[in-house]
N, C-alpha and C positions, 0 to 999 in steps of 0.2 A: 541357375549358377550363382555363386556368391559374387557380390560386387567387390571390386578392388578399389584401391584408393584412386579417386578421380584426379588427384593432383599429387605428383611425386613429392611435393614439398609438404603435404599434409601427412602427419604421423598416423600410422595405423595402430590399432589396439593389438597387443601381442596375444590376446586371448581369443578374439573373434576375427582378427585380421581385417577389420573394416576401419575406415578413416572417418566415418560419419561423426558429426559433432552436433548432436541434438541432446542437450542436457535433460530435457523433459522425458526423453525416451531411453537414453543410454546412461544418463548421469554425466557428471563432469569428467573430463579427461585428467588422469593423474600421471605425473611424470616424475620418475625417481630412478637414479642410478642407470640411466640410459634406457629405461623401460617406459612405455606409454600404454595405458590401459583405461578402458571405460570404468567408471565407478561401479555400475551395475554388473559388469562382467566380473570384476573382482569379488564383489559381495556374494555372487551366486555360484562361483566356480567350485565344483566338487573337490573336497579335500584341501581347500585353501584356508588356513586358519587365520583368524583375526587376532592380532597381537596388541590388544588394548586400543586406546584412542589417543589422538594427538591433542595439542593444546586447543584446537578448534572443535573438539568433540567428534571428529571424523574417525572412522575405523582405520587402524594401521595394518598395512600388509608389508612384509619384508620382501625385498627383491629376491632373495634366495628361495623363498616359498613360492613366489610367482613363477620363477624359472622352472621349479620342479613341477608345478601345475601344468605349465606349457608342455613340458616333456612328457608327462603322463597322457596329455590330450592327443599326442601324435598317434597313439594307438587306438583312438576312438574316432569313428566316422559320424558326421552329422547326418541324421536320418532325413533332414529337410533338404539340404543342399548337396549332400553326398560327398563332401570334402572332409578330410581329416582335420583334427585339431579341435574337436568338440569338447568343451570344458564343463558342460552342465549335463548331469544325468538325471533321468526320471527316477523319482524316489518311490514309485509304486513297486511293491514287492513282486519280483519276477519279471519286471520290465527291464530290458537292456538298451533302451533307446537313449541316445545322447544327442545334444544339439548345441549350437552356438546361441548365445542370448538373442542377437538380432533375428536369427532364423526362427527361433522359438516364438518371438513376438509376432512374426509374420504368419506363422502356422497356427497360432492360437494356443500356444503352450502357456502355462501359468507358473509363475515364480513368486514365492511368498517372501516378503522382505521383513521377516521377524522370526524370532525363535531359532529353529534349526535351519532356516533359509532353504526350505525344500522347494524343488521344482518338479513339475509334472508335464508329461507330453500331452498332445491333443486328446488322446484317447482316455487318459487317466486324470485329466484336470478336474478340480472340484467345481461344483455348480451351486448356485443359490438354492436353498431348500425352503425359503419362506413361502407360506401359503398366501397367495394374493391373486386377485383377478382384476383386470382392467374394466373400467366403466366406459364403454364406448371407445371411440378412436382416441388414442393417447399420444401425446407429444413429449419429447424430451424437454425437461424444465430448464435446460441450459441453452440449447440451440434452437428449440421450438420446432424441430423437424420430427416427423413421425417415428415412433419406435416400433419394434416387432410386437406382435400380439401376445407373446409370452416370453418368459425369462429365457435368456440364452447367454452365450459367452459375450455377445456384443450389446445386449440389452439387460440392464440391471434396475433394481428398485431399492430404495432406502429401506433397510430392515427395521428401522425404528418407527417411522411414520407410515410406511407402506403406501404412500401416495405420490412420492416423487420418483418418476421414471426418468432414466437418462441413458445415453450411450456410454460405452466404456471409455471412449476418448473424451467425453464431456464431464467426467466424474466430479461431482460435488453435490451436496444436499443443502439448499438454502431454506428448506421448509420446516426443519426441526432443529433442535439444539442438542440432540442426543449424540454428541461427538464421539463418545467412547464406543457405543454400539456400532455406529456408522464406520468408524476407522477400522475397527476389528474385522468387520465383515468384508470391507473392501480390501484389506490386506490379505485376508484369506483367499480372495478372488484373484490375487496376483497384481493388485493395483497399488503402487507405491505413492503415498501422499507425503511428500517431503515437508519437514518442519523447518520452514525458512520464510524469510520475508518475500513479498511479491517482487518479481524481477524488476518491475518498473520503479520500485522504491530503491532497490539495491543499485540501480543504474543512475540514480539521482535525477529522475525525470521531474520530480516536484521539489527540487532543491530550492527553487526561487521562493517557495512558500515559507521557507524558514529564514529568508533574508529580512533584515530590519532596516527601515528607512534611516539614513544616517547623514542628513544634510539639513542646513537651515534654509527655509524657503521664504524668509521674510523678504519684502520688496527691496529692503536695503540691509544687508548683513554688515554688522559693525565689527566683526571679528577680524583681527589683523592676520590670523592664520587661515582664514577662509571659511567657507560654509561647511566644510567637513569637520571642523573642530567640535569635539564633543567631550567636555569635561564631566566628571562625575558629580560635581556640585559647583555653585558659584554662578557668576553672570554668563558663563559660556556653557552651562549645562544645557543639553539639547532635549527639549520636550517635544513629544510627538502628539499629534492630534488625538484626543481621547475618543473620538468617534470613528475616524477612518485609519489612523496611524500611517497614512500615506504622505503626510506633510509634517514638517518640524520647524522649530524656531529656537534660537538661543533666548535665554531669559532677558538679556539686555536688548536684543533686537526687537522684542515686542514689549519692552518696559514692564516685564512681569516681576512681581514682588518675590522675595526669597521664600515667602510662605505659600505662594501659589503652587498647588500640587498638580493641577490639570490645566490644559489649554486646548482650545478648539479652533481649527483653521477657519478661514473665511467661508470656504465652500460649504462646510458642515454647519456653521453658525448662521448662514444665510445673510451675511452682511451686504451682499450685492444689492439688496432691496431696501437697505436702511435709509437711503436718501428719499425714497417715496413715502416713508413713514415718519419723517422728522416733524412735520407739522403737528401731528397728534401729540407726541411727547413734549414739544415746545410749549403748546397751549396748556398742557397739564402742568408743566413746570411753573409757568407764570401764574396760573391760578393758585398753585400752592403758596407762592410767595405773597400774593395778595391776601390769602387766608391767614397767613402768619401775621401780617401787619394789622389786620382788622379782626378783633375777637368776635365782633357781632356776626361776621360772615361765616364763622366756623360751624355754627349750628345748622343753617340751611344746607351747607355743603354736606354735612354728615347725614342730614335727613334725606337729601336727594340721593346719596349713595345707598342709604338703607332701603329706599323705595325701589331700587333696581333689583331685578331677579337675576341671581347668579353673580359670579365675580366679574369685576371690571377687567376687560381685556385690553392690554396695552402692548401690542406686538413690537413696537419700536424701542421700548425702554431697554429690554435685555440686550438688544443688538448694540445700542449706543453705549451701554455699560461695558460690553466686551470690546467695543471700538476704543474706549478710553484706556483699556488695559494694555492693548497692543497697537498703538498708533502707527507703527512702522510696517505692519503687515500689508500684504498686497490687497487692494480694494476689490 
C-alpha cells in the first residue's frame, strides 16, 4: 500500500501523494500557488511541459499545467501500489503501465533525466550493454561491500574505465576522468547526477575556514579603540603572522616600520628559546667590536672563518633581530 503523510503538518506532493522529504531521492519540494510537488515528480510527469527556466536555472512549471496533469492522472492506476493518480507512463511502445515516481523507484523502474524525460517500467527498463568481466571477487569502490557477479539494475560498472564497480545507490566513479561518457551512461540508466555544490558546503559546514583573524595579540595593545581595530594602513594596520595567520599585531604595538611588509608571531619565530641562545650572539657581537678596533686582528679572524667547513650557524641572531622589531609582543 502507498504510504500516507506521517504527519498532518507535512505537505504531501500533489503528484505522488507522499510527504517524503528526501532531496537525493525525490528532489527538492517546490511550492507555488498552493501546490506542493517533488522536483522529480514534476520533471518526469507525462504531458507536463517545461515553461523555460527561472533566474536560478531551474525548470519552470505553471500551476495550471500541474493541475491538468493531476486531473489526467486520476484515470490511471499505478501498477505497483494499485492506487489511482499515477502520473508517469512507461514509454515502451505498446506498454500501458503507469506508476508514481516513488513507487517506480521501489520496483526498479528507470526514469531518464535528460532529453525527452522518458520513463520505463521494470520489464522494459534499459540495461548496461558494456562487455566486461570481473576479475575474482569484486567490491563496490565506494562502500567496499561486495557487488553482484554480473551487471544488473543494482550493480553497475563505469563504461569508460570498466574497472570501477559500484552499487546503484553509491554511484560515482573516482578512478577515471571521463566525465562525459560516465554521466551519459548513468543518466541513461535512470540515475540523476545533480550539478550542484556538495550539501555540506551549501549548509556552511566549513564556513569557519573562510574566517580571517581580526585582532591584535600583542602582550600590550596600544590602540585606544581596542584590539579589534584594523585600519587599512598606518600605525593601526593589522598584520597577520606570515606563517600561521592565526595571530596578529598592529604596527605600533610591535614597533614595526611602515615599510615592513611581513611579520611573524613569537610561536612561529621560536622566540621562546631566545634566552638560551643569548650567550652565543653576545660573544659574537663583542668579538666583532674588538676586530673593528684592532686592524691586525681582522686577518686571523678571516682566516679562521675561511678554515671552517660550511657556513657559520648563529641560531640566536635572527631571533634577537625579530625581538628588536617587536618588543611589545608576548614572550
